C-alpha distance (Angstrom), angle and dihedral (degrees) to the residues before:
residue distance angle dihedral
M1 . . .
P2 3.83 . .
N3 3.80 91.7 .
S4 3.80 90.9 52.7
T5 3.82 88.9 53.2
K6 3.79 90.9 52.6
L7 3.80 91.1 48.0
A8 3.81 90.9 48.3
L9 3.81 89.8 51.8
E10 3.82 89.8 49.0
D11 3.81 91.4 52.0
S12 3.78 91.3 46.1
L13 3.80 92.8 49.5
K14 3.80 92.4 49.6
K15 3.81 91.1 47.5
L16 3.82 93.3 48.3
L17 3.80 91.6 47.6
L18 3.80 89.0 62.6
H19 3.81 88.5 65.8
K20 3.80 107.1 30.7
P21 3.79 141.0 19.1
L22 3.78 120.2 -93.1
D23 3.79 93.5 -111.3
K24 3.83 89.6 58.8
I25 3.81 95.2 51.8
T26 3.78 114.3 96.8
I27 3.74 132.2 -161.2
N28 3.79 86.2 -115.4
D29 3.83 89.1 58.1
L30 3.79 90.3 53.3
T31 3.80 97.3 43.8
T32 3.80 92.5 45.9
D33 3.80 91.5 50.1
C34 3.82 91.2 48.8
N35 3.79 93.9 39.9
I36 3.81 91.9 -127.9
S37 3.79 133.1 124.8
R38 3.79 124.7 -98.7
M39 3.81 87.0 -116.0
S40 3.81 89.0 59.8
F41 3.78 89.3 54.4
Y42 3.81 92.4 48.6
Y43 3.78 91.2 46.5
H44 3.82 88.1 65.9
F45 3.82 105.2 26.7
K46 3.79 136.2 27.0
D47 3.82 93.0 -146.0
I48 3.80 143.3 -22.2
Y49 3.82 92.2 -80.1
D50 3.79 89.5 55.8
L51 3.82 87.7 54.3
V52 3.82 90.2 48.6
E53 3.79 91.3 51.9
W54 3.80 91.6 47.9
V55 3.82 90.7 50.4
C56 3.81 91.4 50.2
V57 3.78 93.3 47.9
E58 3.81 93.4 46.0
D59 3.81 92.3 48.0
G60 3.78 88.2 49.3
K61 3.79 93.3 50.5
K62 3.79 89.5 52.0
A63 3.80 90.6 49.2
L64 3.81 93.6 50.2
R65 3.77 98.6 42.8
D66 3.83 107.2 140.9
K67 3.83 93.1 -12.0
K68 3.79 101.1 101.4
T69 3.78 103.1 101.3
Y70 3.78 130.7 95.9
D71 3.79 91.5 -103.9
T72 3.81 94.4 47.6
W73 3.83 105.1 32.7
Q74 3.82 91.3 99.7
E75 3.81 88.7 57.9
G76 3.79 88.7 46.9
L77 3.79 91.0 53.0
E78 3.81 90.6 48.0
Q79 3.79 89.1 50.2
I80 3.82 90.9 52.5
F81 3.81 89.0 53.7
E82 3.83 90.2 45.6
A83 3.81 91.7 50.3
V84 3.80 90.6 50.5
L85 3.81 90.9 47.5
E86 3.83 93.1 46.7
N87 3.79 88.2 54.0
K88 3.81 94.2 41.3
P89 3.84 97.1 137.4
F90 3.80 90.2 47.5
I91 3.81 94.5 45.4
L92 3.82 95.7 44.7
N93 3.79 91.8 46.9
V94 3.79 92.0 48.9
Y95 3.82 90.3 43.4
R96 3.81 90.5 54.7
S97 3.81 95.2 40.9
V98 3.78 105.2 46.4
S99 3.75 132.3 46.2
R100 3.76 119.5 -80.6
E101 3.79 87.0 -119.2
K102 3.83 90.7 63.7
I103 3.81 92.3 51.8
E104 3.80 90.3 45.9
S105 3.79 89.7 50.8
Y106 3.82 92.2 53.4
L107 3.80 92.5 47.3
Y108 3.81 93.4 43.6
K109 3.81 90.8 56.3
L110 3.77 91.0 49.1
T111 3.79 99.2 46.3
Y112 3.79 94.4 38.8
S113 3.78 89.2 57.0
L114 3.81 90.3 53.1
L115 3.79 94.8 45.8
A116 3.80 97.0 41.9
D117 3.80 90.1 58.2
V118 3.81 91.4 49.0
V119 3.82 92.2 48.3
E120 3.81 90.3 46.8
E121 3.79 91.0 51.8
K122 3.81 95.0 46.8
S123 3.81 93.4 45.7
A124 3.82 95.8 49.0
G125 3.78 110.3 134.7
T126 3.80 94.4 10.2
G127 3.79 99.0 100.3
L128 3.79 90.2 -130.4
A129 3.81 110.1 168.6
E130 3.80 117.6 -107.1
E131 3.81 91.5 -121.8
D132 3.81 89.9 54.6
K133 3.81 91.0 50.1
A134 3.81 89.4 49.2
F135 3.81 90.7 49.0
I136 3.81 93.0 51.8
A137 3.82 93.1 47.6
G138 3.80 90.5 45.2
F139 3.79 92.8 50.0
Y140 3.79 93.8 54.7
K141 3.81 91.4 40.3
Y142 3.80 90.2 64.8
G143 3.80 91.9 53.7
F144 3.80 93.1 49.4
V145 3.78 94.0 47.3
G146 3.80 93.1 46.0
I147 3.79 91.6 53.3
M148 3.80 92.6 45.5
L149 3.82 92.9 48.3
E150 3.79 90.2 51.5
W151 3.83 89.3 50.3
I152 3.82 91.0 49.9
D153 3.81 91.3 45.1
H154 3.82 89.7 55.1
G155 3.81 91.5 52.9
M156 3.82 97.4 -98.1
K157 3.80 90.7 -83.5
E158 3.80 100.0 135.7
D159 3.80 116.4 86.5
Y160 3.79 104.4 -96.2
E161 3.81 91.4 -153.7
E162 3.80 89.1 62.6
I163 3.80 89.9 48.6
V164 3.81 91.5 50.7
Q165 3.80 90.5 47.6
K166 3.83 90.8 52.9
I167 3.80 90.5 48.2
C168 3.80 90.1 50.9
I169 3.79 92.6 49.0
T170 3.80 90.1 48.9
L171 3.80 93.6 48.0
H172 3.80 99.2 38.3
G173 3.79 104.0 138.0
N174 3.80 94.0 -12.1
I175 3.80 97.7 112.6
T176 3.79 89.8 51.8
N177 3.81 90.0 45.4
S178 3.80 90.7 50.2
I179 3.81 90.8 52.6
H180 3.81 90.5 47.7
N181 3.82 91.8 48.1
F182 3.80 91.8 51.4
E183 3.80 90.2 49.7
Q184 3.82 91.4 50.3
E185 3.79 91.4 48.5
K186 3.83 90.6 56.1
K187 3.83 92.6 54.2
């Protein structure tokens, strides 16, 4: 049952965000809409921002399901954009209501997960140090998040498929080259 409570709170939050800004939504609003006690809310989340982060992470996991390999990362990136677009009222409301750092944090977790798996796959058998793998994934994560934040900031009007295509053109072979360059540097 706990998972159904979390999902009910997610649905309630998304529904309420269609009518009022995040900073005007109270825990009472959520619990009343879900017909649960405040204690049930606090059993799962410490505050509304904790719920928002959980929603973002869960939506991201759904978007990336089985798309975290070198051959599928482009689809994974497209699915992140699609998930953000599908939840446009939620994302824009959260984007306008919480600090940019919070949004960046959510997106960093999501994109790092995608990129870390790709770097891990491409560096298999190389002996590349874990900190070097983390650096490479982190480097590309910042580019992805910066581009996505700019897209969100401009109201998500630009065709995300074109954005993903440009990212792919820019990065074509670069993760592999980064891994190779780190290996050469160690020799």
